[in-house]
C-alpha positions as CSV (number, residue, x, y, z in Angstrom):
1,M,-8.3,-5.2,7.8
2,T,-6.9,-1.9,6.4
3,R,-5.6,0.6,8.9
4,V,-6.3,4.3,8.3
5,R,-5.2,7.2,10.6
6,L,-6.8,10.6,10.6
7,L,-4.7,13.7,11.6
8,Q,-6.9,16.7,12.7
9,T,-4.8,19.7,13.6
10,E,-4.6,23.5,13.4
11,L,-2.6,24.9,10.5
12,T,-0.1,27.7,10.5
13,W,-1.3,30.3,8.0
14,E,0.6,30.3,4.7
15,D,3.7,28.7,6.3
16,P,4.6,25.4,4.6
17,A,7.8,24.9,6.6
18,A,6.0,25.2,9.9
19,N,3.2,22.9,8.8
20,R,5.6,20.3,7.5
21,A,7.4,20.4,10.9
22,R,4.0,20.1,12.7
23,F,3.0,17.0,10.8
24,S,6.4,15.3,10.9
25,G,5.8,14.7,14.6
26,W,2.2,13.5,14.2
27,L,3.2,11.1,11.3
28,A,6.0,9.5,13.3
29,E,3.4,8.1,15.7
30,G,1.5,6.3,13.1
31,G,3.7,3.2,12.6
32,E,4.1,1.1,9.4
33,N,1.5,0.1,6.9
34,C,-1.1,2.7,7.9
35,L,-2.6,5.2,5.5
36,Q,-2.3,8.6,7.2
37,V,-4.7,11.4,6.1
38,L,-3.9,15.1,6.3
39,P,-6.3,18.0,5.6
40,E,-6.9,20.0,2.5
41,M,-4.0,22.5,1.8
42,F,-2.3,21.1,4.9
43,S,0.9,23.1,4.2
44,T,-0.7,26.6,3.9
45,G,-4.3,26.6,5.1
46,F,-7.1,27.4,2.6
47,S,-5.4,30.3,0.8
48,M,-6.1,32.0,-2.5
49,A,-2.5,33.2,-2.8
50,S,-1.8,30.5,-5.4
51,E,0.8,32.5,-7.4
52,R,2.8,33.2,-4.2
53,L,2.4,29.8,-2.5
54,A,2.3,27.2,-5.3
55,E,5.1,24.6,-5.4
56,P,6.1,22.4,-8.3
57,M,5.7,18.7,-8.2
58,D,9.5,18.4,-7.5
59,G,9.2,21.1,-4.7
60,E,9.8,20.8,-1.0
61,T,6.3,19.7,0.2
62,V,5.9,16.9,-2.3
63,G,9.4,15.8,-1.6
64,W,8.7,15.9,2.1
65,M,5.6,13.7,1.6
66,Q,7.5,11.2,-0.3
67,N,10.4,11.1,2.2
68,Q,7.9,10.6,5.0
69,A,6.3,7.7,3.2
70,D,9.7,6.1,2.5
71,R,11.0,6.7,6.0
72,L,7.9,5.4,7.8
73,Q,7.1,2.7,5.3
74,S,3.5,4.0,5.4
75,P,1.6,6.0,2.8
76,L,0.1,9.5,3.4
77,C,-2.2,11.8,1.6
78,G,-3.5,15.4,1.7
79,S,-3.9,18.3,-0.7
80,V,-1.3,21.0,-1.6
81,I,-1.2,24.1,-3.7
82,I,0.7,23.0,-6.9
83,Q,1.9,24.8,-10.0
84,D,1.9,22.3,-13.0
85,G,1.0,24.2,-16.1
86,G,-1.6,26.1,-14.0
87,Y,-2.4,26.3,-10.3
88,Y,-4.2,23.4,-8.7
89,N,-5.6,22.4,-5.3
90,R,-4.0,19.0,-5.7
91,F,-4.7,15.8,-3.6
92,L,-1.6,13.7,-3.4
93,Y,-1.3,10.1,-2.3
94,C,2.3,9.1,-1.6
95,E,3.4,5.6,-0.8
96,P,6.9,4.2,-0.4
97,G,9.0,3.9,-3.5
98,R,6.4,5.0,-6.0
99,P,5.5,8.3,-7.7
100,P,2.4,10.1,-6.2
101,V,-1.1,9.5,-7.4
102,T,-2.7,12.9,-7.9
103,Y,-6.3,14.3,-8.1
104,D,-7.0,18.0,-8.8
105,K,-10.0,19.3,-7.0
106,R,-12.9,19.4,-9.5
107,H,-15.4,21.6,-7.7
108,L,-13.8,24.9,-6.8
109,F,-15.4,26.9,-4.0
110,R,-16.6,30.1,-5.8
111,M,-17.8,31.7,-2.5
112,A,-14.1,32.2,-1.7
113,D,-13.2,32.9,-5.4
114,E,-11.3,29.6,-5.5
115,H,-12.4,29.2,-9.2
116,T,-10.5,32.4,-10.1
117,H,-7.2,31.3,-8.5
118,Y,-7.1,27.6,-9.4
119,A,-8.0,25.4,-12.3
120,P,-10.4,22.4,-11.9
121,G,-9.4,18.8,-12.4
122,D,-10.8,16.7,-15.2
123,R,-10.1,13.2,-13.9
124,C,-10.4,11.4,-10.6
125,P,-8.2,8.3,-10.2
126,V,-8.7,5.5,-7.7
127,F,-5.8,4.2,-5.7
128,E,-5.4,1.0,-3.8
129,F,-4.0,0.4,-0.4
130,D,-3.9,-2.8,1.5
131,G,-6.7,-4.4,-0.5
132,L,-9.2,-1.5,-0.5
133,R,-9.8,0.9,-3.4
134,F,-9.9,4.6,-2.4
135,K,-11.5,7.5,-4.4
136,P,-10.2,10.9,-3.4
137,Q,-12.3,14.0,-3.1
138,V,-11.5,17.5,-1.8
139,C,-13.8,19.6,0.5
140,Y,-16.5,21.3,-1.8
141,D,-16.6,18.1,-3.9
142,L,-18.7,16.7,-1.1
143,R,-21.8,18.7,-2.2
144,F,-21.8,17.1,-5.7
145,P,-23.0,13.4,-5.4
146,V,-22.9,12.6,-9.1
147,Y,-19.1,13.1,-9.1
148,A,-18.8,10.7,-6.2
149,R,-21.1,8.1,-7.6
150,N,-19.8,4.6,-7.0
151,R,-19.9,2.6,-10.3
152,G,-18.3,-0.4,-8.7
153,D,-14.8,1.1,-8.9
154,Y,-14.0,1.9,-5.3
155,D,-14.6,0.9,-1.6
156,V,-13.7,4.1,0.3
157,L,-14.4,7.7,-0.4
158,I,-11.7,9.8,1.2
159,Y,-12.3,13.5,1.8
160,V,-9.7,16.1,2.8
161,A,-11.1,19.5,3.7
162,N,-11.0,23.0,5.3
163,W,-14.7,23.0,6.0
164,P,-15.9,26.0,8.2
165,A,-17.6,25.5,11.5
166,T,-20.6,27.6,10.4
167,R,-21.6,24.7,8.0
168,R,-20.6,21.7,10.2
169,E,-24.1,20.2,10.0
170,H,-23.8,20.1,6.2
171,W,-20.5,18.3,6.5
172,I,-21.8,15.7,8.9
173,T,-25.0,15.1,7.0
174,L,-23.5,14.9,3.5
175,L,-20.7,12.5,4.7
176,R,-23.3,10.1,6.0
177,A,-25.3,10.4,2.8
178,R,-22.3,9.7,0.5
179,A,-21.6,6.5,2.5
180,I,-25.2,5.3,2.4
181,E,-25.9,6.0,-1.2
182,N,-22.5,4.6,-2.5
183,L,-22.4,1.5,-0.2
184,C,-18.9,2.4,0.9
185,Y,-16.8,3.6,3.8
186,V,-16.2,7.4,4.0
187,V,-13.0,8.7,5.6
188,A,-13.1,12.5,6.1
189,V,-10.4,14.8,7.6
190,N,-11.0,18.4,8.4
191,R,-8.9,20.9,10.4
192,V,-9.5,22.9,13.6
193,G,-8.6,26.4,14.7
194,T,-8.9,29.7,12.9
195,D,-7.2,30.7,9.6
196,G,-5.7,33.9,8.4
197,N,-9.0,35.1,7.1
198,G,-10.6,34.7,10.5
199,I,-12.6,31.6,9.5
200,S,-13.1,29.0,12.3
201,Y,-13.1,25.3,11.8
202,S,-14.7,22.7,14.1
203,G,-12.9,19.5,12.9
204,D,-15.5,16.7,13.0
205,S,-13.1,14.5,11.1
206,C,-14.7,11.0,11.1
207,V,-15.1,7.6,9.5
208,V,-18.5,6.5,8.4
209,D,-19.4,3.0,7.3
210,F,-21.6,1.7,4.5
211,R,-24.7,1.8,6.8
212,G,-24.2,5.5,7.6
213,E,-23.0,4.7,11.1
214,T,-20.1,6.7,12.5
215,L,-17.2,4.5,13.5
216,L,-14.8,7.3,14.6
217,D,-15.3,10.9,15.4
218,L,-12.4,13.3,16.4
219,G,-14.7,16.0,17.6
220,N,-13.3,19.6,17.6
221,R,-9.9,19.1,19.2
222,E,-6.4,18.5,17.8
223,A,-6.2,14.7,17.6
224,A,-5.0,11.7,15.7
225,A,-6.7,8.3,15.7
226,D,-6.7,5.2,13.6
227,I,-9.3,2.6,12.6
228,R,-9.3,-0.6,10.8
229,L,-11.7,-1.0,7.8
230,D,-13.2,-4.4,7.3
231,K,-13.4,-5.3,3.6
232,A,-15.2,-8.6,4.2
233,A,-18.0,-6.8,6.1
234,L,-18.3,-4.3,3.3
235,E,-18.6,-7.0,0.7
236,E,-21.1,-8.9,2.8
237,Y,-23.3,-5.9,3.1
238,R,-23.2,-5.1,-0.6
239,E,-24.2,-8.6,-1.4
240,A,-27.1,-8.6,1.1
241,F,-28.3,-5.1,0.1
242,P,-27.4,-4.7,-3.6
243,A,-28.9,-1.3,-4.3
244,W,-26.0,-0.7,-6.6
245,Q,-27.7,-2.9,-9.2
246,D,-30.5,-0.4,-9.6
247,A,-28.3,2.7,-10.0
248,D,-29.0,5.1,-12.9
249,D,-26.5,5.2,-15.7
250,F,-25.0,8.6,-16.7
251,R,-22.1,10.3,-18.4
252,L,-20.0,13.1,-16.9
253,L,-19.0,16.0,-19.1
254,P,-15.6,17.7,-18.9
255,P,-15.5,20.9,-16.7
């Protein structure tokens, strides 16, 4: 059984030090050998001030993530504004004693001009934790099922987001759809509160299983909760209902 912990909180607008301090306390309660999941742009909120807020890969926030993983002997992940030959909304998975696994958000939210302030990613790695394979996605990626298509390469889709309350029904519906169509678990972490642009967030962080059933729902409050994902149950369901054998083949083009 693989333990995953969701951290759903407010975020202090464009203040990385305050947000790192906020999450230090939450992370300390998670214990060892538990993947702890933070929201999208957890150190700043969903800001387009990439030139002002971006940090390098050897900057304070990535260093903080690695130190937390080493100190707690427990991996963590979330996305951060990173400068690395360009500006990226970068998902980072940090585990003790190893360099981060990174994924740069592929689908940039043009309705907030994200595509003019950040560059899209061109690869989506899969990382493994405690026997399960995780494929990372970031917020707006949720609307693009082809990019999330399971080709037998992962067991869990993991979404980190700043998804507005006005579109919460889309969030809930699409998460369930991704779980059902890909015969996988979905772990999704959103934020709550209101950001510096006056946009409100309702949370709805959750875990959905391969049948589309909600196993954990944090509602609209600040909260942290963990759950154990059963690999044997997933494999048993895939064998009994092998829809993956009839999936259409395709090829993704570069962005």
